[in-house]
Kinemage of the C-alpha trace (Angstrom):
@kinemage 1
@onewidth
@group {chain A} dominant
@subgroup {mainchain}
@vectorlist {calphas} color= white
{ca unk a 1} P -36.589 -60.152 18.018
{ca unk a 2} L -34.656 -60.937 15.039
{ca unk a 3} L -30.925 -60.294 14.262
{ca unk a 4} L -29.582 -57.971 11.953
{ca unk a 5} L -28.104 -60.861 10.156
{ca unk a 6} L -31.430 -62.390 9.671
{ca unk a 7} L -32.149 -59.805 7.174
{ca unk a 8} L -29.485 -61.079 4.634
{ca unk a 9} L -30.673 -63.023 1.785
{ca unk a 10} L -29.649 -66.838 2.604
{ca unk a 11} L -28.007 -67.670 -0.370
{ca unk a 12} L -24.087 -67.586 -0.532
{ca unk a 13} L -23.735 -65.306 -3.231
{ca unk a 14} L -26.397 -62.850 -2.925
{ca unk a 15} L -25.629 -62.719 0.906
{ca unk a 16} L -22.177 -61.425 0.001
{ca unk a 17} L -23.027 -58.967 -2.479
{ca unk a 18} L -25.768 -57.378 0.344
{ca unk a 19} L -22.995 -57.448 2.697
{ca unk a 20} L -20.476 -55.708 0.073
{ca unk a 21} L -23.176 -53.135 -0.820
{ca unk a 22} L -23.872 -52.414 3.248
{ca unk a 23} L -20.401 -51.596 3.823
{ca unk a 24} L -19.821 -49.405 0.595
{ca unk a 25} L -23.073 -47.699 1.183
{ca unk a 26} L -22.107 -47.125 5.088
{ca unk a 27} L -18.454 -45.718 3.980
{ca unk a 28} L -20.320 -43.322 1.355
{ca unk a 29} L -22.362 -42.134 3.961
{ca unk a 30} L -19.788 -41.586 6.284
{ca unk a 31} L -17.758 -39.491 4.091
{ca unk a 32} L -20.893 -37.504 3.163
{ca unk a 33} L -21.364 -36.881 6.707
{ca unk a 34} L -17.921 -35.847 7.455
{ca unk a 35} L -18.027 -33.180 4.136
{ca unk a 36} L -21.338 -31.839 5.683
{ca unk a 37} L -19.810 -31.507 8.976
{ca unk a 38} L -16.839 -30.084 7.815
{ca unk a 39} L -19.193 -27.451 5.509
{ca unk a 40} L -21.108 -26.631 8.455
{ca unk a 41} L -18.644 -26.036 10.948
{ca unk a 42} L -16.494 -24.284 8.065
{ca unk a 43} L -19.447 -21.524 8.035
{ca unk a 44} L -20.090 -21.332 11.567
{ca unk a 45} L -17.314 -22.537 14.208
{ca unk a 46} L -14.858 -19.651 13.949
{ca unk a 47} L -12.430 -22.147 16.456
{ca unk a 48} L -12.633 -24.873 13.739
{ca unk a 49} L -12.176 -22.307 10.714
{ca unk a 50} L -9.152 -20.787 12.574
{ca unk a 51} L -7.856 -24.544 13.245
{ca unk a 52} L -8.303 -25.463 9.305
{ca unk a 53} L -6.669 -22.287 8.432
{ca unk a 54} L -3.476 -22.964 10.173
{ca unk a 55} L -3.438 -26.238 9.111
{ca unk a 56} L -3.208 -24.822 5.506
{ca unk a 57} L -0.574 -22.478 6.510
{ca unk a 58} L 1.601 -24.666 8.272
{ca unk a 59} L 1.305 -27.617 5.389
{ca unk a 60} L 1.211 -25.240 2.714
{ca unk a 61} L 4.014 -22.763 3.416
{ca unk a 62} L 7.264 -23.679 1.085
{ca unk a 63} L 10.389 -22.723 2.683
{ca unk a 64} L 13.494 -23.537 1.117
{ca unk a 65} L 15.373 -26.544 3.100
{ca unk a 66} L 18.058 -24.480 4.658
{ca unk a 67} L 15.511 -22.204 6.258
{ca unk a 68} L 13.991 -24.802 8.332
{ca unk a 69} L 14.984 -25.284 11.947
{ca unk a 70} L 15.548 -28.646 11.886
{ca unk a 71} L 17.951 -28.271 8.836
{ca unk a 72} L 21.694 -26.074 9.027
{ca unk a 73} L 21.626 -22.926 7.763
{ca unk a 74} L 23.726 -20.998 5.027
{ca unk a 75} L 27.640 -21.274 5.480
{ca unk a 76} L 28.695 -17.357 6.215
{ca unk a 77} L 31.195 -16.877 2.749
{ca unk a 78} L 30.739 -13.073 2.323
{ca unk a 79} L 33.672 -11.081 1.911
{ca unk a 80} L 32.408 -7.586 0.749
{ca unk a 81} L 31.795 -4.681 2.340
{ca unk a 82} L 30.032 -4.022 5.499
{ca unk a 83} L 28.634 -1.039 6.715
{ca unk a 84} L 29.497 0.341 10.598
{ca unk a 85} L 27.043 2.698 12.310
{ca unk a 86} L 29.568 3.980 14.984
{ca unk a 87} L 29.752 7.445 12.792
{ca unk a 88} L 26.193 7.712 11.434
{ca unk a 89} L 24.531 11.320 11.631
{ca unk a 90} L 21.283 10.966 9.988
{ca unk a 91} L 18.479 8.420 8.767
{ca unk a 92} L 19.711 8.959 5.179
{ca unk a 93} L 23.191 7.527 5.894
{ca unk a 94} L 21.536 4.025 6.861
{ca unk a 95} L 19.551 3.661 3.860
{ca unk a 96} L 21.626 3.782 0.799
{ca unk a 97} L 20.732 1.232 -1.682
{ca unk a 98} L 23.821 -0.618 -1.667
{ca unk a 99} L 24.503 -0.504 2.150
{ca unk a 100} L 24.907 -3.948 3.848
{ca unk a 101} L 24.558 -4.052 7.378
{ca unk a 102} L 24.986 -6.899 9.722
{ca unk a 103} L 21.829 -7.182 11.821
{ca unk a 104} L 22.459 -9.844 14.675
{ca unk a 105} L 19.111 -11.026 16.638
{ca unk a 106} L 19.615 -12.632 19.847
{ca unk a 107} L 17.030 -13.999 22.019
{ca unk a 108} L 16.630 -16.171 25.612
{ca unk a 109} L 14.239 -19.271 25.126
{ca unk a 110} L 11.608 -17.485 26.942
{ca unk a 111} L 11.833 -14.404 24.354
{ca unk a 112} L 11.832 -16.492 21.678
{ca unk a 113} L 8.861 -18.304 22.826
{ca unk a 114} L 7.052 -14.933 23.442
{ca unk a 115} L 7.098 -14.033 20.115
{ca unk a 116} L 5.011 -16.557 18.814
{ca unk a 117} L 1.980 -15.250 16.818
{ca unk a 118} L -1.307 -14.898 19.321
{ca unk a 119} L -4.541 -16.733 17.476
{ca unk a 120} L -7.655 -14.582 17.634
{ca unk a 121} L -10.925 -15.485 15.623
{ca unk a 122} L -10.399 -15.071 12.044
{ca unk a 123} L -12.573 -13.685 9.675
{ca unk a 124} L -15.375 -15.566 8.297
{ca unk a 125} L -16.115 -15.561 4.339
{ca unk a 126} L -13.240 -13.049 3.410
{ca unk a 127} L -13.379 -13.980 -0.124
{ca unk a 128} L -15.816 -11.927 -1.879
{ca unk a 129} L -17.769 -13.370 -4.418
{ca unk a 130} L -15.417 -11.283 -7.268
{ca unk a 131} L -12.467 -12.780 -5.550
{ca unk a 132} L -11.612 -9.669 -4.078
{ca unk a 133} L -10.405 -10.278 -0.141
{ca unk a 134} L -11.584 -8.657 2.714
{ca unk a 135} L -8.259 -7.442 4.418
{ca unk a 136} L -9.554 -6.263 8.013
{ca unk a 137} L -10.176 -8.341 10.646
{ca unk a 138} L -11.470 -6.123 13.661
{ca unk a 139} L -10.768 -9.247 15.842
{ca unk a 140} L -6.811 -8.444 15.240
{ca unk a 141} L -4.818 -5.386 16.014
{ca unk a 142} L -3.306 -5.812 12.304
{ca unk a 143} L -4.609 -5.109 9.309
{ca unk a 144} L -4.200 -7.698 6.180
{ca unk a 145} L -4.066 -11.529 5.584
{ca unk a 146} L -2.455 -12.181 8.474
{ca unk a 147} L -4.922 -10.573 10.471
{ca unk a 148} L -7.690 -12.453 8.737
{ca unk a 149} L -6.381 -15.558 9.126
{ca unk a 150} L -6.814 -15.250 12.605
{ca unk a 151} L -2.624 -14.090 13.809
{ca unk a 152} L -1.507 -11.397 15.941
{ca unk a 153} L 1.916 -10.314 16.309
{ca unk a 154} L 3.053 -9.438 20.065
{ca unk a 155} L 6.058 -8.058 20.990
{ca unk a 156} L 8.836 -9.727 22.466
{ca unk a 157} L 12.336 -8.230 23.384
{ca unk a 158} L 15.722 -9.399 22.483
{ca unk a 159} L 19.370 -8.313 22.059
{ca unk a 160} L 19.414 -6.224 18.631
{ca unk a 161} L 23.167 -5.748 17.150
{ca unk a 162} L 23.094 -3.384 14.192
{ca unk a 163} L 26.555 -2.586 12.099
{ca unk a 164} L 28.275 -3.024 15.128
{ca unk a 165} L 26.509 -1.333 17.884
{ca unk a 166} L 24.162 -3.405 20.333
{ca unk a 167} L 21.037 -2.527 21.651
{ca unk a 168} L 19.936 -4.559 24.514
{ca unk a 169} L 16.307 -5.574 25.418
{ca unk a 170} L 15.119 -3.656 21.914
{ca unk a 171} L 11.525 -4.466 21.362
{ca unk a 172} L 11.222 -7.211 18.591
{ca unk a 173} L 8.369 -8.843 16.479
{ca unk a 174} L 7.067 -10.625 13.237
{ca unk a 175} L 5.761 -8.232 10.566
{ca unk a 176} L 4.357 -9.104 7.192
{ca unk a 177} L 1.411 -10.771 5.352
{ca unk a 178} L 2.183 -13.438 2.795
{ca unk a 179} L 5.922 -12.740 3.539
{ca unk a 180} L 4.975 -14.045 7.008
{ca unk a 181} L 2.613 -16.901 5.917
{ca unk a 182} L 5.143 -17.814 3.055
{ca unk a 183} L 7.909 -18.306 6.194
{ca unk a 184} L 5.586 -19.884 8.805
{ca unk a 185} L 7.347 -22.852 9.115
{ca unk a 186} L 11.063 -21.823 8.532
{ca unk a 187} L 13.084 -19.232 10.723
{ca unk a 188} L 13.603 -16.620 7.689
{ca unk a 189} L 10.450 -14.502 9.053
{ca unk a 190} L 10.056 -10.857 8.643
{ca unk a 191} L 10.983 -8.711 11.424
{ca unk a 192} L 10.161 -5.277 13.059
{ca unk a 193} L 12.654 -3.722 15.258
{ca unk a 194} L 12.117 -0.717 17.919
{ca unk a 195} L 15.060 -0.128 19.797
{ca unk a 196} L 12.991 2.297 21.801
{ca unk a 197} L 10.217 -0.310 22.695
{ca unk a 198} L 11.354 -0.471 26.280
{ca unk a 199} L 14.256 2.538 26.398
{ca unk a 200} L 12.254 5.918 25.433
{ca unk a 201} L 14.410 8.000 23.637
{ca unk a 202} L 16.915 5.568 22.397
{ca unk a 203} L 17.714 6.154 18.256
{ca unk a 204} L 19.917 5.361 16.056
{ca unk a 205} L 21.210 8.461 13.482
{ca unk a 206} L 17.450 9.801 14.616
{ca unk a 207} L 15.422 6.749 14.048
{ca unk a 208} L 14.448 4.280 16.178
{ca unk a 209} L 12.379 1.369 14.319
{ca unk a 210} L 13.520 -0.648 11.454
{ca unk a 211} L 11.894 -3.314 9.115
{ca unk a 212} L 13.524 -6.299 7.722
{ca unk a 213} L 11.845 -7.863 4.779
{ca unk a 214} L 12.491 -11.467 4.146
{ca unk a 215} L 12.129 -11.536 0.065
{ca unk a 216} L 9.970 -14.610 0.404
{ca unk a 217} L 7.641 -13.424 -2.169
{ca unk a 218} L 10.163 -12.013 -4.210
{ca unk a 219} L 12.125 -14.184 -6.222
{ca unk a 220} L 13.762 -11.339 -8.378
{ca unk a 221} L 15.017 -9.949 -4.776
{ca unk a 222} L 14.982 -6.660 -6.856
{ca unk a 223} L 11.711 -5.692 -6.929
{ca unk a 224} L 11.358 -3.377 -3.929
{ca unk a 225} L 14.820 -1.754 -4.115
{ca unk a 226} L 14.333 -0.692 -7.575
{ca unk a 227} L 10.672 0.080 -7.173
{ca unk a 228} L 11.211 2.931 -4.281
{ca unk a 229} L 14.195 3.812 -5.781
{ca unk a 230} L 11.871 4.368 -8.696
{ca unk a 231} L 9.164 6.600 -6.997
{ca unk a 232} L 12.014 8.789 -5.035
{ca unk a 233} L 13.416 9.378 -8.655
{ca unk a 234} L 9.884 10.453 -10.188
{ca unk a 235} L 9.318 12.851 -7.025
{ca unk a 236} L 7.174 10.571 -5.177
{ca unk a 237} L 8.077 10.705 -1.285
{ca unk a 238} L 8.836 7.086 -0.653
{ca unk a 239} L 10.863 4.890 1.833
{ca unk a 240} L 14.210 4.263 1.169
{ca unk a 241} L 16.452 0.677 1.326
{ca unk a 242} L 19.450 -0.684 2.142
{ca unk a 243} L 20.738 -4.600 2.062
{ca unk a 244} L 21.623 -6.672 5.430
{ca unk a 245} L 22.646 -10.054 6.352
{ca unk a 246} L 20.622 -11.232 9.622
{ca unk a 247} L 22.323 -13.584 11.671
{ca unk a 248} L 19.721 -15.618 14.744
{ca unk a 249} L 20.841 -16.480 18.344
{ca unk a 250} L 18.403 -18.599 20.212
{ca unk a 251} L 19.990 -19.709 23.720
{ca unk a 252} L 20.108 -23.405 23.756
{ca unk a 253} L 19.201 -23.994 20.018
{ca unk a 254} L 21.414 -21.469 17.734
{ca unk a 255} L 24.271 -19.725 17.893
{ca unk a 256} L 24.644 -16.996 15.176
{ca unk a 257} L 22.890 -18.443 12.526
{ca unk a 258} L 23.055 -17.020 9.050
{ca unk a 259} L 19.670 -16.490 8.234
{ca unk a 260} L 20.689 -14.706 4.618
{ca unk a 261} L 19.928 -11.469 2.616
{ca unk a 262} L 17.477 -9.298 3.957
{ca unk a 263} L 16.229 -5.691 3.102
{ca unk a 264} L 16.193 -3.423 5.290
{ca unk a 265} L 13.302 -0.453 4.451
{ca unk a 266} L 12.960 2.483 5.647
{ca unk a 267} L 10.124 2.730 8.533
{ca unk a 268} L 7.317 5.614 7.758
{ca unk a 269} L 6.906 7.434 10.828
{ca unk a 270} L 7.169 10.913 12.240
{ca unk a 271} L 10.959 11.077 12.259
{ca unk a 272} L 10.553 10.081 8.443
{ca unk a 273} L 8.106 11.993 7.420
{ca unk a 274} L 9.880 15.693 9.112
{ca unk a 275} L 13.221 14.323 7.213
{ca unk a 276} L 10.873 14.075 3.678
{ca unk a 277} L 8.815 17.024 4.256
{ca unk a 278} L 10.999 19.365 6.243
{ca unk a 279} L 8.610 19.462 8.974
{ca unk a 280} L 6.448 18.682 11.455
{ca unk a 281} L 2.788 17.581 12.081
{ca unk a 282} L 2.556 15.222 8.614
{ca unk a 283} L -0.032 13.029 9.471
{ca unk a 284} L 0.522 9.292 8.053
{ca unk a 285} L -1.947 6.827 7.500
{ca unk a 286} L -1.966 3.077 6.222
{ca unk a 287} L -5.387 2.650 4.794
{ca unk a 288} L -6.977 -0.530 3.937
{ca unk a 289} L -10.454 -0.210 1.789
{ca unk a 290} L -11.556 -1.207 -1.690
{ca unk a 291} L -13.245 2.071 -1.402
{ca unk a 292} L -11.039 4.964 -0.599
{ca unk a 293} L -13.259 7.922 1.274
{ca unk a 294} L -15.955 6.507 1.638
{ca unk a 295} L -18.458 8.209 4.016
{ca unk a 296} L -18.675 6.242 7.383
{ca unk a 297} L -20.444 8.897 9.464
{ca unk a 298} L -19.198 11.671 11.672
{ca unk a 299} L -17.736 9.343 14.144
{ca unk a 300} L -13.856 8.926 13.740
{ca unk a 301} L -13.827 5.584 15.675
{ca unk a 302} L -15.570 4.332 12.404
{ca unk a 303} L -12.423 5.405 10.262
{ca unk a 304} L -9.752 4.422 12.714
{ca unk a 305} L -8.943 0.931 11.743
{ca unk a 306} L -9.623 1.316 8.089
{ca unk a 307} L -7.114 4.307 7.955
{ca unk a 308} L -4.679 2.999 10.434
{ca unk a 309} L -2.813 6.225 11.145
{ca unk a 310} L 0.778 6.088 12.295
{ca unk a 311} L 0.793 9.152 13.504
{ca unk a 312} L -0.892 10.879 16.334
{ca unk a 313} L -3.287 12.758 14.848
{ca unk a 314} L -4.519 16.254 15.906
{ca unk a 315} L -8.529 16.410 15.954
{ca unk a 316} L -8.755 18.857 12.797
{ca unk a 317} L -6.694 15.964 11.091
{ca unk a 318} L -9.598 13.143 11.843
{ca unk a 319} L -12.091 15.803 10.870
{ca unk a 320} L -10.340 16.198 7.285
{ca unk a 321} L -10.632 12.724 6.827
{ca unk a 322} L -14.354 12.862 7.385
{ca unk a 323} L -14.652 16.001 5.503
{ca unk a 324} L -13.179 14.674 2.331
{ca unk a 325} L -15.119 11.401 2.908
{ca unk a 326} L -18.474 12.993 3.209
{ca unk a 327} L -17.522 15.352 -0.103
{ca unk a 328} L -16.363 12.199 -2.389
{ca unk a 329} L -19.350 10.240 -1.341
{ca unk a 330} L -22.134 12.729 -1.752
{ca unk a 331} L -21.526 15.219 -4.485
{ca unk a 332} L -22.161 14.919 -7.912
{ca unk a 333} L -20.137 14.619 -10.670
{ca unk a 334} L -19.672 18.465 -11.716
{ca unk a 335} L -19.070 19.499 -8.016
{ca unk a 336} L -16.586 16.871 -7.395
{ca unk a 337} L -14.726 17.747 -10.210
{ca unk a 338} L -14.670 21.753 -9.188
{ca unk a 339} L -13.331 21.344 -5.568
{ca unk a 340} L -11.660 18.157 -5.165
{ca unk a 341} L -8.548 19.814 -5.860
{ca unk a 342} L -9.331 21.528 -2.578
{ca unk a 343} L -8.684 18.128 -0.882
{ca unk a 344} L -6.403 15.862 -3.071
{ca unk a 345} L -2.876 17.427 -4.103
{ca unk a 346} L -3.183 16.617 -8.086
{ca unk a 347} L 0.578 17.113 -8.724
{ca unk a 348} L 1.369 14.698 -5.980
{ca unk a 349} L -1.394 12.219 -7.051
{ca unk a 350} L -0.909 11.964 -10.793
{ca unk a 351} L 2.873 11.163 -9.701
{ca unk a 352} L 2.097 8.750 -7.514
{ca unk a 353} L -0.453 7.063 -9.760
{ca unk a 354} L 1.632 7.237 -13.099
{ca unk a 355} L 4.174 5.227 -10.984
{ca unk a 356} L 1.948 2.477 -9.967
{ca unk a 357} L 0.433 2.192 -13.456
{ca unk a 358} L 3.771 2.395 -15.226
{ca unk a 359} L 4.728 -0.297 -12.572
{ca unk a 360} L 1.953 -2.412 -12.867
{ca unk a 361} L 1.655 -2.753 -9.102
{ca unk a 362} L -1.359 -4.744 -8.747
{ca unk a 363} L -0.764 -5.679 -5.119
{ca unk a 364} L -1.668 -2.512 -4.218
{ca unk a 365} L -3.531 1.092 -4.234
{ca unk a 366} L -4.934 -0.303 -7.987
{ca unk a 367} L -6.351 -3.634 -6.844
{ca unk a 368} L -5.991 -5.011 -2.890
{ca unk a 369} L -7.162 -1.770 -0.990
{ca unk a 370} L -3.659 -1.773 0.790
{ca unk a 371} L 0.095 -1.755 0.649
{ca unk a 372} L 0.471 2.303 0.308
{ca unk a 373} L 0.351 5.101 2.782
{ca unk a 374} L -1.605 8.137 2.630
{ca unk a 375} L -0.547 11.583 3.918
{ca unk a 376} L -2.099 14.695 5.017
{ca unk a 377} L 0.235 17.967 4.625
{ca unk a 378} L -0.033 20.426 7.456
{ca unk a 379} L 0.300 23.397 5.145
{ca unk a 380} L -1.903 23.109 2.487
{ca unk a 381} L -4.329 20.321 3.908
{ca unk a 382} L -4.628 18.285 0.645
{ca unk a 383} L -3.758 14.697 0.704
{ca unk a 384} L -1.007 12.545 -0.956
{ca unk a 385} L -0.017 9.059 -1.476
{ca unk a 386} L 3.460 6.973 -0.608
{ca unk a 387} L 4.238 3.504 -2.178
{ca unk a 388} L 4.783 0.671 0.287
{ca unk a 389} L 5.460 -3.262 0.166
{ca unk a 390} L 6.524 -3.383 -3.689
{ca unk a 391} L 8.100 -6.918 -3.842
{ca unk a 392} L 5.351 -7.552 -6.409
{ca unk a 393} L 5.712 -4.732 -8.448
{ca unk a 394} L 7.307 -4.286 -11.992
{ca unk a 395} L 4.163 -6.220 -13.414
{ca unk a 396} L 4.921 -9.143 -11.177
{ca unk a 397} L 1.953 -9.931 -9.261
{ca unk a 398} L 0.455 -13.355 -10.189
{ca unk a 399} L -2.905 -13.279 -8.617
{ca unk a 400} L -4.188 -10.461 -10.979
{ca unk a 401} L -4.362 -11.416 -14.964
{ca unk a 402} L -1.594 -13.086 -16.876
{ca unk a 403} L 2.134 -11.743 -17.506
{ca unk a 404} L 0.706 -10.309 -20.884
{ca unk a 405} L -2.063 -8.728 -19.506
{ca unk a 406} L -0.192 -7.079 -16.870
{ca unk a 407} L 2.574 -6.190 -19.207
{ca unk a 408} L -0.421 -4.682 -21.338
{ca unk a 409} L -2.509 -3.168 -18.643
{ca unk a 410} L -4.644 -0.127 -19.419
{ca unk a 411} L -3.551 3.291 -18.498
{ca unk a 412} L -6.821 4.965 -18.579
{ca unk a 413} L -8.482 2.191 -16.558
{ca unk a 414} L -5.588 0.726 -14.488
{ca unk a 415} L -7.883 -0.407 -11.571
{ca unk a 416} L -9.311 -3.832 -10.773
{ca unk a 417} L -13.051 -4.135 -9.504
{ca unk a 418} L -15.055 -1.364 -8.757
{ca unk a 419} L -13.004 1.477 -7.429
{ca unk a 420} L -15.414 5.145 -7.211
{ca unk a 421} L -12.432 7.546 -6.061
{ca unk a 422} L -10.117 6.410 -9.165
{ca unk a 423} L -13.263 6.471 -11.467
{ca unk a 424} L -14.264 10.063 -10.460
{ca unk a 425} L -10.518 11.167 -10.456
{ca unk a 426} L -9.889 10.344 -14.087
{ca unk a 427} L -13.335 11.928 -14.939
{ca unk a 428} L -11.965 15.140 -13.804
{ca unk a 429} L -10.707 16.425 -17.075
{ca unk a 430} L -8.051 18.850 -15.074
{ca unk a 431} L -6.530 15.719 -13.201
{ca unk a 432} L -6.739 13.306 -16.187
{ca unk a 433} L -4.771 15.558 -18.095
{ca unk a 434} L -2.235 16.285 -15.439
{ca unk a 435} L -1.863 12.301 -15.356
{ca unk a 436} L -1.267 12.332 -18.792
{ca unk a 437} L 1.722 14.649 -18.336
{ca unk a 438} L 2.994 12.476 -15.853
{ca unk a 439} L 2.776 9.456 -17.900
{ca unk a 440} L 4.666 11.336 -20.355
{ca unk a 441} L 7.462 12.790 -18.317
{ca unk a 442} L 8.034 9.549 -16.617
{ca unk a 443} L 8.452 7.581 -19.738
{ca unk a 444} L 11.118 10.216 -21.018
{ca unk a 445} L 12.658 10.571 -17.819
{ca unk a 446} L 12.254 7.700 -15.229
{ca unk a 447} L 10.470 4.681 -17.083
{ca unk a 448} L 13.588 4.737 -19.494
{ca unk a 449} L 14.541 1.182 -20.305
{ca unk a 450} L 18.115 1.714 -20.740
{ca unk a 451} L 18.210 3.470 -17.481
{ca unk a 452} L 16.265 0.994 -15.412
{ca unk a 453} L 18.426 -1.720 -17.244
{ca unk a 454} L 21.860 0.032 -16.078
{ca unk a 455} L 20.165 0.399 -12.398
{ca unk a 456} L 19.181 -3.757 -12.579
{ca unk a 457} L 22.456 -4.462 -13.227
{ca unk a 458} L 24.408 -2.043 -10.937
{ca unk a 459} L 22.279 -3.239 -7.681
{ca unk a 460} L 22.569 -6.852 -9.082
{ca unk a 461} L 26.277 -6.964 -8.948
{ca unk a 462} L 26.085 -5.757 -5.187
{ca unk a 463} L 23.097 -8.149 -3.814
{ca unk a 464} L 24.889 -11.034 -6.180
{ca unk a 465} L 27.866 -12.522 -3.445
{ca unk a 466} L 24.755 -11.667 -0.795
{ca unk a 467} L 22.712 -13.677 -2.396
{ca unk a 468} L 25.739 -16.678 -3.472
{ca unk a 469} L 25.940 -16.990 0.219
{ca unk a 470} L 22.482 -17.328 1.251
{ca unk a 471} L 20.884 -20.144 -1.268
{ca unk a 472} L 21.934 -21.651 -4.402
{ca unk a 473} L 18.613 -21.878 -5.434
{ca unk a 474} L 17.458 -18.282 -4.945
{ca unk a 475} L 20.750 -17.291 -6.543
{ca unk a 476} L 19.612 -19.431 -9.532
{ca unk a 477} L 16.409 -17.596 -9.386
{ca unk a 478} L 17.971 -14.430 -9.109
{ca unk a 479} L 20.422 -14.852 -12.184
{ca unk a 480} L 17.298 -15.479 -14.640
{ca unk a 481} L 15.229 -12.714 -13.078
{ca unk a 482} L 18.174 -10.198 -13.936
{ca unk a 483} L 19.058 -12.143 -17.330
{ca unk a 484} L 18.787 -10.039 -20.867
{ca unk a 485} L 18.296 -13.099 -22.334
{ca unk a 486} L 14.818 -13.721 -22.288
{ca unk a 487} L 13.249 -17.298 -22.115
{ca unk a 488} L 10.447 -18.297 -24.600
{ca unk a 489} L 8.587 -20.587 -22.195
{ca unk a 490} L 5.498 -19.961 -19.990
{ca unk a 491} L 5.682 -17.045 -17.750
{ca unk a 492} L 2.550 -17.811 -15.793
{ca unk a 493} L 2.090 -20.238 -12.980
{ca unk a 494} L 0.316 -21.033 -9.544
{ca unk a 495} L 0.634 -17.730 -7.565
{ca unk a 496} L 1.857 -19.466 -4.178
{ca unk a 497} L 3.970 -21.918 -6.242
{ca unk a 498} L 7.825 -21.623 -4.873
{ca unk a 499} L 8.642 -22.675 -8.292
{ca unk a 500} L 6.533 -20.390 -10.833
{ca unk a 501} L 8.673 -19.009 -13.882
{ca unk a 502} L 10.694 -16.458 -12.689
{ca unk a 503} L 9.937 -12.604 -13.641
{ca unk a 504} L 12.249 -11.097 -15.839
{ca unk a 505} L 12.791 -7.597 -15.031
{ca unk a 506} L 14.615 -6.435 -18.023
{ca unk a 507} L 11.516 -8.285 -20.250
{ca unk a 508} L 8.720 -6.143 -18.576
{ca unk a 509} L 10.491 -3.000 -18.283
{ca unk a 510} L 11.302 -3.144 -22.399
{ca unk a 511} L 7.441 -4.186 -23.117
{ca unk a 512} L 5.898 -1.917 -20.781
{ca unk a 513} L 7.342 1.373 -21.834
{ca unk a 514} L 6.533 0.169 -25.326
{ca unk a 515} L 3.005 -0.357 -24.581
{ca unk a 516} L 2.553 2.586 -22.682
{ca unk a 517} L 3.902 5.052 -25.483
{ca unk a 518} L 1.627 3.356 -27.828
{ca unk a 519} L -1.358 3.877 -25.710
{ca unk a 520} L -0.434 7.211 -25.031
{ca unk a 521} L -0.317 7.653 -29.102
{ca unk a 522} L -3.213 5.885 -29.456
{ca unk a 523} L -1.791 2.852 -31.569
{ca unk a 524} L -3.040 0.078 -28.392
{ca unk a 525} L -5.634 -0.351 -26.621
{ca unk a 526} L -4.631 -1.228 -22.973
{ca unk a 527} L -5.881 -4.612 -20.983
{ca unk a 528} L -8.605 -3.822 -18.047
{ca unk a 529} L -6.988 -7.007 -16.013
{ca unk a 530} L -9.102 -8.817 -13.309
{ca unk a 531} L -8.764 -11.280 -10.614
{ca unk a 532} L -11.187 -13.818 -12.550
{ca unk a 533} L -10.463 -15.116 -15.842
{ca unk a 534} L -14.058 -14.877 -16.802
{ca unk a 535} L -14.212 -11.272 -16.227
{ca unk a 536} L -10.888 -10.150 -18.421
{ca unk a 537} L -11.464 -8.311 -21.078
{ca unk a 538} L -9.488 -5.992 -23.730
{ca unk a 539} L -11.122 -2.416 -23.232
{ca unk a 540} L -11.323 0.458 -25.418
{ca unk a 541} L -10.157 2.716 -22.866
{ca unk a 542} L -7.712 4.970 -25.045
{ca unk a 543} L -11.046 6.151 -27.280
{ca unk a 544} L -11.331 9.461 -25.070
{ca unk a 545} L -7.693 10.563 -24.684
């Protein structure tokens, strides 16, 4: 039997050339085999895909150095006001825009370990061909990108001190999607705190659930605060906010480590709904769907995960969702126009939609099919809408269109991709006229550049010392975001790049107000924004005003 070497040429240079070719060929074939194996594993193995996604997330998250566990955190230097919880009488007293609360989270080592996200099977193929993500993974208890990538957030317990009041054994877990993933390797996670998790009936000024937003995606630090205030001023039921300094203690690891400035965001729940609407029985939902009010049959189980109720639903409230879904899906245009006002409060929806459009909020109702809430009023039996998660509003969301396109986004075709519900609503003459009136009203009374610029400066003055204490890097970006001098360089960058150009709020406000005014007056055409460059196009949406 001949040896493998006997097949090689006898001549010296030919022999060496053959050896080199064999080695290179073997290497290339190995690479091809590896690539094919990875592709096959990615498409067929949820376990492999989950592992690969975890590696991309852990290596791709970009916390600032002082947020990493191996580095010391910022030194406490803030000397300004700090509110105290001892004499609180109502939730409204907690959530004032310029309140500053010290929040201290304290965990034993086992409690901290119990906070770690659980891994579940991720959703395969969650990115659709048009670039739109599917944001509901039935394997996870939570909707949104974190659930899609295979994360579940279990509750742990810990001691929580809020404004000087101590709540032992409170329920605590991580929260968020992009804000969680962006802080994956650091300490500055977003938090949900439930003080009655193990102590039913325990509350603070009538509230038991608190959200701490870490501002990881909002380099302006102002987007949520200014956005929620805008919607409230426009007459849209909306959560309120306050500021907080968060400290973390982990037995044996960290002692009262300052994590920096967070945003305290009111939790939309039965207590909040009763205070906002003045009565019990308001049903709250947090939908995750690109096609709102699609007919899913007669069984509520098909709707439950998609509409994600945040209140306990009565049978008639479930039936009302199913009823409007069947109506919106099966009626012709004439019947839809004639009866949709029986299901959707035109005034409320016009206020909400006008606000979303003026703020070019594309990480929400207009594009992603998430990051908003829906309510069903117990008296009118009509649906209305509530803004949520506004850290990418004011035209900033970098995954949709360019900075210029979001500034000039169409007021008559403001959504991205197919959106049958919005298409049909704006085809109803009575609603389209009400929506136009609402754009005019908000442009004259609420979306007024001088007014909004003044609020930017007033809120920035309160935030500045908190951000100075927190991070020099974040302070630099904050000052750029609130500046009145606009830079002339590029305004776009990689969506996940922490060093992308900082969004300048005052510039967007001035340019957006002028552009919407021009569209209403028929002097400008809006831009139909899109996720994909090849799909972006200017649209003559003003022709049928």
